[in-house]
N, C-alpha and C positions, 0 to 999 in steps of 0.2 A: 098655612098659606106662606108662600115665599114672597118676600118684599125686598125691593131694592130702594135704598134711601140715599139720595145725594145730599151734599151739605151736612153729612152725618155728625160732624164735630162742632157745628155751629150752635148758637143759642137754642134754637128750636129743634134742630136735628138730633142733638144728643138725647133730648127727652123723648122725641118720637121713636128713636131706635129702642130706648129702654122700655117704652110702653108696649111696642110690638113684641119685644122679647117676653115681657111679663105675661102677655096674653097667649104665649106659646107659639108664636110665629117664627119662621126662619128669616134672618135678615142678612142681606149683603149691604155693608156700609161703605159709602163712597165719600172720599174727601181728599183734598190736595196734600195735607200735612200728615204724614205717617207718624211723626213724633208726637204730635198733638193727639192723634188717635190712640196712641199707646197709653195715654193717661186716662182714657175713658174707662169707667168701671165695667162696661160691657165688652171691652176689646176682645176677650177670649171667647165670647159667646157668638161672635159674628164672623163672617168672611169679610175681610177688609180689602178694599181696592183703592190704592193711591192713584189719583187721577186728576189732572186739570182738564175739565170738560171743554174748555175753550181751545185747548191744544190738540187733544186726541181722545175722543170719547168711544172709540170702537169697542174696547173691552167692556165698558159699562153697557153699551148697546147689546152686546152678546148676553150679558147677564139679565138685562131687562126683558129680552125676548123670551127667556126661559122662566121669568117670574110671573106671579099672579098680579102684582101691583108694582108700578114704578112711582115712588114718592119723590118729587123733584123740589128740593129746598135750596139748592145752591144758587147763590146770586152775589157776586163779588161787589165790594164797594160801599156797603151800608155801614153807618147810617147817613151817608152823603146822598140826599135825595135830589139834589139840584144839578148834578153834573151831567153833561151830555153823554158820557160813556155808557150810561144805562141804555140809551137808544142806539148809539153808534157801535158799541161792542157787545154788551150783554144780550140785547134783544136778538141780533142775528145769530149769536153763538148758541143761545138757548133754543131758538127755532130750529137750527140745523141739528142739534142733538136730539130734540124731541121728535122731529120728523123722522130721523133715522131710527129712533127707538120704536116708533109706531110701525115703520116699514119692516122692522125685524120681528114684529109680532106682539108688541105690548098691547094688551087688551084693556087695561085699566090704568089710567094716568091721573095722579094727584099732583097738583102744582100749587105752591104757595103764592097767593095774590096779596093785595094790600088794600087797606081802606083808603089809601091815597088815590085809588082809581076813581073815587067819587068826587075828587076835587074839592071845591069850596062849598058844596051843598051842605046844609046844616039840618039839625034835627035827627029824627030816626031815619036810618038808611036801610032800605029793603034790598033784597037780592034781585028784585025785578027792576030796580031803578036804572035809568040811563046813567052811564059813567061819563064824567067830565073832568079828566085828569088835568092837574094844574102844574105838576112837576115832571121833569124828565123821567124820574123813577116811576111815578104813577102812570105816565103815558106808555112807557115801555112794557110794564106789566099788563096794562089794558090791551095794548096791541098784540102781545103774545097770546092772551086769552082769545081774542077775536080771530087770530090766525089759526089757533088750534081748533076753534069751532068750524072754520072753513075746511080744515084738514079732515075733520070728522065726516064731511060730506063725501070725501073721496075714499077714505080708509076708516070705516066705522070702528070706534073705540069709545069707552066710557071716559069722560072727562069730569074730574072733580076739582074745581077751582076754589080753594079755601082762602077767602079774603081774611087776612090777619089784621086785627086791630092792635090794641096796646097790650103788652105782656110784661111780666116781671117774674124774677126767680133766679135760680142758680144758673150762672153762665151768662147773665145779661151783660150788655155792653157797659163797660166801666163808666162811660159818660152819660148813661141813662139817669133819669131823675132819681129813682130810688137807690140806685147804686151809689150815686154821689151823696145822697142823704145818709146812707148807712156808713160810708167812710167818715163823713163829718161827725156822726154820733160816736163812732169808734175812736176818733182822734180826740174826742172831748171838746169839740168846737162849741163856742158859746152861741154862734149865730149861723144860720143856713140861709144863703141868698137864693131867691127863687122869683118867678114871675108873680103877678098878683094872685094867680091861682084860681080865677073865676071860670076858666074855660072848662067845659064839660067834655069828658072823654069816656071811653069804654075800655076797661082793663080786665084781663084774665090772668090768673097764674099760669105760667108756661106748662105746668104739669097738666092742667085742664085742656090747654091747646093740644098737647100731645095726645091726650085721651080722645079728643074730637077727631084727630086724624085716624085713629084706630077705629072709632065708631063709624066714620064715613067709609073707610076702606072695606069694612066688613058688611056694609049695607049699601052697595052701589045702586041697587034698584030703588031705594028709598031716598037717596041723597046724592044728587049729581048736578052738574052745571055749576053756576056761581053759588057759593056757600059762604055765608057770613059766619066766621069763627070769632065769636065775641060773647060778651056776657048779656048784652041787651039791657044793661042797667047803667045809666049815665052817672058819673061821679065827678065832682069838681076836683081839679088837681090839688087845691088846698086841702080838701077833705082827705084825699088819698095820702098826702104828706102828713097831715095831722094824725091820722089813724096809725101810720107807721111809727110816728114818734111815741104815741100812746102805747103801742104794742111793745116798744122797746124801753118804755119807762124813761124816756129821754126828756130833759128839761130844755133842750136846745130851742133857741128863739128863732122864729121864722121871719125873715126879712122880706116881706111880700112887696112886689113891685120893683125889685132890683133889676130884673131882666124884662125886656119887652116880650109881648106875645109873638110867637112865630107867625110869619106872614103867609105861609103856605097852607094853613089850616083854618077852617072856620072856628068861631068861638065855641060852638056847641054842636057836637055830633056823636052819635052812637049807633051801633048796628042792631039789626033785628035778626036773630038767629032762627028763622022760621024752619029751616030744614033740619038743623041739628037738635032743636028743642025736643022733638018727640024721641029721638035716639037717646038723649040724656036722661029721659025719664025711665028708660029701660035699664040702663047700666049705671 
């Protein structure tokens, strides 16, 4: 299978490319920074296209029209979830690119969504639930999905919208929770400042997220539409941090309550991976 992956050098993208290659697929990797791409371990195994999709996406559209699957992960500006540029710039740029890709012959389209599409809803979040985005980022992603669903009525194609929850692993944002904790442990800090940690979240290793992309891509007849890419197992942020400290045999003290809880998320939410669960049992 020939796969085009945008955002190929990002946190998720680098692992998605590697996973498709391990499964024997041909990959066209797309990213803005060719120098960063040169540092990827898979660089010599892919055809690389250096491209800013917001400026000129025509070459990528040509590749996507010849591919079996277009996996669209590129989305500038994260992890700033609150800025209007998600709606004012990213949304129209993405819609223009994906509409052109479908017009060029893309038959199967995978796009990274976000759990922030659910907004402030709490508890278990199912794939069928109404979305109520609370941030510009969540709103823009939700609007893109709904726009693509309308486009499907005019130009039939398979849409696989993988809603990402929380992830950790190699290449994660240096300001993410576990990345900060790891640095504090490596520095030998005595104390790690954090929130109270009682909030419940849904975490997956990024390698598992990448494997889910491959599972879904190779099973479009069984897994399409909105797809929750998550563990389905809520864990408190405190327990996540405590387990990381234990795994690294670190005596660092956790200063709970130093930071307030984020105001753009509910206290307790996790995904229900109904569509991916059967595929995970096979592979």
